[in-house]
C-alpha positions in Angstrom: 0.0 0.0 0.0 1.4 3.4 -1.0 1.8 5.9 1.8 -0.7 8.8 1.7 0.4 11.8 -0.3 1.1 15.1 1.4 1.9 18.6 0.4 4.4 18.9 3.3 8.1 18.9 2.5 11.1 17.8 4.6 13.0 20.8 5.9 15.8 19.2 7.8 18.5 16.5 7.4 17.3 13.5 9.3 20.9 12.2 9.6 21.9 15.2 11.8 21.9 14.7 15.5 23.4 16.7 18.3 23.8 16.6 22.1 21.7 19.6 23.1 18.6 17.8 24.4 16.7 14.5 24.2 13.7 16.7 23.2 15.5 17.3 19.9 15.0 13.7 18.9 12.0 12.6 16.7 9.4 10.1 17.7 10.3 6.4 17.9 8.9 4.5 14.9 6.9 2.2 17.1 5.2 5.3 18.7 4.4 6.6 15.2 3.0 3.2 14.3 0.8 3.3 17.4 -0.5 6.8 16.4 -1.5 5.5 13.0 -3.2 2.5 14.6 -5.3 4.8 16.8 -6.3 7.0 13.9 -9.4 6.6 11.9 -13.0 6.4 13.0 -14.5 8.2 15.9 -13.6 7.8 19.6 -15.2 9.6 22.5 -13.3 12.8 23.3 -11.7 14.1 26.5 -10.4 10.8 27.8 -13.4 8.5 27.5 -11.8 6.6 24.6 -10.7 3.0 24.5 -7.0 3.9 24.4 -7.1 6.0 27.5 -9.0 3.3 29.3 -6.4 0.7 28.3 -3.6 3.1 29.4 -5.0 2.9 33.0 -4.5 -0.9 32.9 -0.9 -0.4 31.7 -0.2 2.2 34.4 -1.5 -0.1 37.1 0.8 -2.8 35.9 3.7 -0.5 36.6 2.5 1.4 39.7 0.0 -0.8 41.4 -3.8 -1.2 41.5 -4.4 2.2 43.1 -2.6 4.2 40.4 -4.5 6.4 38.0 -3.1 8.3 35.0 -4.2 11.7 33.8 -2.6 12.3 30.4 -1.5 15.9 29.6 0.3 17.7 26.8 3.8 18.3 28.3 6.0 18.1 31.3 5.5 21.6 32.6 1.7 21.0 32.5 2.1 17.8 34.3 4.1 19.4 37.1 1.8 22.4 37.5 -1.4 20.2 37.6 0.2 17.7 40.0 1.4 20.3 42.4 -1.9 22.2 42.4 -3.6 18.9 43.4 -1.6 18.6 46.6 -1.5 22.2 47.8 -3.8 24.9 49.2 -3.8 28.4 47.9 -1.4 29.3 50.7 0.8 26.3 50.1 4.4 26.0 49.1 6.6 23.4 47.5 10.1 22.5 48.7 12.4 21.6 45.9 16.1 21.7 44.9 17.4 25.0 43.6 18.2 23.2 40.4 14.7 21.7 40.0 13.1 22.0 36.6 10.0 23.6 38.2 12.3 26.3 39.5 14.6 27.1 36.6 13.1 25.8 33.4 9.3 26.3 33.5 9.1 30.0 33.0 7.6 30.6 36.5 4.6 28.5 35.5 4.2 26.8 38.9 4.1 30.1 40.6 2.4 32.3 38.0 -0.1 29.7 36.7 -0.3 27.4 39.7 -0.2 30.0 42.4 2.4 28.1 44.2 5.4 29.3 46.3 8.6 27.4 45.6 10.9 27.1 48.6 14.3 26.2 47.1 17.3 24.5 48.6 20.8 24.6 47.2 22.2 21.0 46.7 25.6 19.8 45.7 24.2 17.2 43.2 20.6 18.1 42.5 19.3 15.8 45.2 17.3 16.6 48.3 17.9 14.9 51.7 15.8 15.1 54.9 18.4 17.5 56.4 18.2 19.7 53.3 14.4 19.7 53.3 14.5 20.9 56.9 16.1 24.1 55.8 12.7 25.1 54.4 10.3 22.8 56.4 9.1 25.0 59.1 6.6 27.7 59.9 3.4 25.8 59.3 1.6 28.0 61.9 3.1 31.2 60.7 0.5 33.1 58.6 3.3 35.4 57.3 5.0 32.5 55.5 3.8 30.2 52.7 3.0 26.8 54.2 5.3 23.9 53.2 2.9 21.2 51.9 4.8 19.3 49.3 8.4 18.1 48.6 9.1 17.8 44.9 12.1 15.7 43.7 13.3 14.8 40.2 14.3 11.3 39.1 16.7 11.3 37.3 17.7 14.8 38.5 18.4 17.8 36.4 22.1 17.2 36.9 21.9 13.6 35.7 22.2 12.0 39.1 20.0 9.4 40.7 18.2 8.8 44.0 18.3 5.3 45.3 15.0 3.8 46.4 16.2 4.0 50.0 17.0 7.7 49.6 13.5 8.4 48.3 11.9 6.3 51.1 13.8 8.5 53.6 12.5 11.6 52.0 8.9 10.3 51.9 9.0 9.2 55.5 10.4 12.6 56.6 7.9 14.6 54.5 4.9 12.6 55.6 6.0 12.9 59.3 5.6 16.7 58.8 2.2 16.3 57.0 3.7 17.0 53.6 3.1 15.1 50.3 5.8 14.0 47.9 5.8 14.6 44.2 8.3 13.1 41.8 9.1 14.8 38.5 9.7 11.8 36.3 10.4 13.4 32.9 13.3 11.0 32.7 12.0 8.3 35.1 12.7 5.6 32.5 16.4 6.5 32.5 16.4 6.2 36.2 14.8 2.8 36.2 17.1 1.6 33.5 20.2 2.7 35.3 19.1 1.4 38.7 17.9 -1.8 37.0 14.6 -1.8 39.0 10.9 -1.4 38.1 9.6 2.2 38.3 7.4 1.2 41.3 10.5 0.4 43.3 11.3 4.1 43.8 7.8 5.5 43.6 4.7 3.9 45.1 6.7 1.2 46.9 8.5 3.9 49.0 5.8 6.4 49.6 5.7 8.8 46.6 2.2 10.3 46.4 2.1 11.3 42.8 4.4 11.7 39.8 4.8 13.4 36.5 5.4 10.6 34.0 7.6 11.5 31.1 7.1 10.4 27.5 8.5 13.0 25.2 12.1 12.7 26.2 12.0 8.9 25.7 10.5 8.6 22.2 7.0 10.1 22.3 5.9 12.7 19.8 4.3 14.7 22.7 2.5 13.8 25.9 3.1 13.0 29.5 0.8 12.0 32.4 0.2 12.9 36.0 0.1 9.5 37.8 -1.7 9.6 41.1 -0.4 6.9 43.4 -2.1 7.9 46.7 -5.7 8.8 46.0 -6.1 10.2 49.4 -3.4 12.8 48.8 -5.0 14.6 45.8 -8.1 16.7 45.1 -10.0 17.6 42.0 -7.5 16.3 39.4 -10.0 16.3 36.6 -11.0 19.9 37.2 -7.4 21.0 37.7 -6.3 19.5 34.4 -9.0 21.3 32.5 -8.4 24.6 34.4 -4.7 24.3 33.6 -5.4 23.9 29.8 -4.0 20.4 29.8 -7.2 18.4 28.8 -6.7 17.0 25.3 -9.9 16.6 23.4 -8.4 13.9 21.2 -6.8 12.2 24.2 -6.4 8.9 22.5 -3.4 10.3 20.6 -1.6 11.0 23.9 -2.7 7.8 25.6 -1.7 5.5 22.7 1.8 6.9 22.7 2.3 6.1 26.4 0.8 2.7 25.8 3.3 2.1 23.0 6.1 3.0 25.4 4.9 1.2 28.5 2.8 -1.8 27.5 5.9 -3.9 26.8 9.5 -2.7 27.0 10.0 0.1 24.5 10.4 2.6 27.4 13.2 0.5 28.9 15.0 -0.2 25.6 15.0 3.5 24.7 16.2 4.5 28.1 18.9 1.9 28.3 20.3 2.9 24.9 20.4 6.6 25.8 22.1 5.8 29.1 24.7 3.6 27.3 25.4 6.4 24.8 26.0 8.8 27.7 28.4 6.3 29.3 30.3 6.0 26.0 30.4 9.8 25.7 31.7 10.2 29.2 34.4 7.6 28.7 35.5 9.4 25.5 35.7 12.9 26.8 37.5 11.9 30.0 40.6 11.4 28.0 40.5 14.9 26.5 42.9 17.4 28.2 41.1 20.3 29.8 37.8 18.5 30.2 36.4 17.9 33.7 33.2 15.8 34.2 31.3 17.5 37.0 28.8 14.9 38.2 28.5 11.1 38.2 27.1 10.0 34.8 24.1 8.0 36.0 21.5 8.6 33.3 21.6 10.1 29.8 23.4 13.4 30.6 27.0 14.4 30.8 27.9 17.7 32.5 31.4 18.9 31.9 33.7 22.0 32.4 36.0 23.0 29.6 37.6 26.2 28.2 34.9 28.5 27.0 36.6 29.0 23.6 36.7 25.3 23.0 33.0 25.0 23.6 32.2 27.9 21.3 34.2 26.3 18.5 32.6 22.9 19.1 29.1 24.4 19.1 29.7 25.3 15.4 29.9 21.6 14.7 27.5 20.1 17.2 24.5 21.6 18.9 24.6 21.7 22.8 24.0 24.2 25.6 26.1 25.9 28.2 24.8 25.1 31.7 26.7 27.8 33.5 28.5 29.9 30.8 30.4 31.9 33.3 32.0 28.8 34.8 32.4 27.1 31.4 30.0 24.3 32.3 28.1 22.5 29.5 25.5 19.8 29.3 25.6 17.0 26.7 22.4 14.9 26.3 22.0 11.6 24.6 18.7 10.3 23.2 17.1 7.1 22.2 18.3 7.6 18.6 21.9 8.7 19.5 24.3 6.3 17.7 27.8 5.1 18.6 29.0 6.9 15.5 27.4 10.1 16.7 29.3 9.9 20.0 32.6 9.0 18.4 32.3 11.8 15.9 31.6 14.3 18.8 34.5 13.0 20.8 36.8 13.3 17.8 35.6 16.9 17.2 36.2 17.8 20.8 39.7 16.5 20.7 40.4 18.5 17.6 39.1 21.7 19.1 40.8 21.2 22.4 44.1 20.7 20.6 43.8 24.0 18.7 
């Protein structure tokens, strides 16, 4: 059967890949096939379709019988909806200073969600009970936003990982103070792949109340989900999703992508591959004079410090971002479609530029 005709034209070279972000990658072919499978005919809108119903079964297979998924458009939307569901209007969220909700969401949690973020500096992107206590106080002080939630990211924005035991300690500490725990899981698959454990091992099994489940960074075209793990912890999720402009009318096209990733092992295959490419990249750049790897490479990110002029020359050959330009820190990300040849070509280019 011939593919359908289209008036659209290709405007990019599909063989070009960089190290700027896993969001730069296209959609995995199996996800695109799932989208085509879900197309055609009519399905009930706004989440009452067969694909969203089946997604609930898939989610429960990963996170337990009490889990419920609320598909949304993107990660910022997932975080804003999730955090609103566990806070009052006077509530605050304790998070790492490096948290995505603090530095990369355009102020959406505070401006759109009406939340106060109480940030804590961390050496590696990870909170601990002691670090949480720097902001966990003043519940009876009407002059201060009330800490009601602890939000952690797994894997973190610095490419590091929490162990299940570390998350359990955070959950027990937060719950002892009457706070809920939210996990930003935009790269949760990379964390599970690196730890070699099911996702439930460091979420519902250790006390996480709800999470933002990533899809886009791991092979989806678009779409994430808020997954409620503790039904007693949240309020009015359906209404908050709509109010926050995250209710998709044709939700089947979000749900079927997550089903394609999670029903079998595509999510794990993609994450393992991107992690492996990051390890290959780290091994290659360690040998380059003047390059310092800043954090343990535990997922699909490599953070490094190198001379500014070397980075600027290298950016003309491969796309990537400065993380802290003043310090010379950069971030290199690998994706599900990064190849060994991509990594080797990048390392070779770095060696050339560093030698100039």
